[in-house]
N, C-alpha and C positions, 0 to 999 in steps of 0.2 A: 179471416179465423173464425172459427165457430167458437161459440162460448164454451165454459169448461161446463163439463155434467157435474149436478151435485156430489156424486159419489166420488168424483175427483178432489173436491173441495173437503168434504167430510164424510167419509165412508159410513154408513150405517148398515145396520142389521135387519131382516126382515123384508127387505126388496128384492125382487128377482132382478137377475142381469148385472148385478155390480160387478164391476171391474176389480175394486179393491175394497171388499166386503171387512170391516172389523166390527167385531163385537166387544163391546166394551166390557170391563170387569167393573161392578157395581158394588161399590161398599156402603154401608149405612151404619151410622153411630146412633145409638138409642140409650136413653137413661134408664138405669135398672137398679133403683133404690138409691143406694149409696155408691154404685159404680156404672160403669159406660160399659154396654154390650156393642160389639162389633160385628155385621155379619159381612159376608164376600158373597154375591151374586145369591141372596137370600138364604146361605150356609151359614151357621154360626162359626167365628172368626177368632172371638177371644173375648175376654173381659177384663176391663182396664180400672184403676182405683181411681182415675182422675178424667175428665174429657181432655184435658194436655196431653196426657199420655195416649190417650185413644187417638187423638188427632195426630199426633207423632208418628204413631205406629202406621197409621194408613198412609199419611204423606211418604212414608218411606216406602211403603209396598208400592205406591203408585209412581214414584220415581222409578222405582226397577222396573216397573211396567212400561213406561214411558220409555225409559232407557233401552228396552228390548224392542222399542217401535210399537207397542202395543196401546190401547186406549182404556182409560179408567174415568170414572167419576164417583163421587163421595154425597151423600145425603146426610143431613143432620136432621134430626126430629127430636 
């Protein structure tokens, strides 16, 4: 039996010939003064009063993406 291909294990974008290409949604949480700004795929997504509020909103959005079979990641700065 042949070894599984990388895209069968973890599909990625930007490579040609992928069987199951998935482009992840990328969230970024940034401090902005006394609030926290969230972007989704480098576009403004929202401003939150606390980091906890931003985290919870992103986690809910990621859960919806995962449930639909998508991929997502979050970066904190």
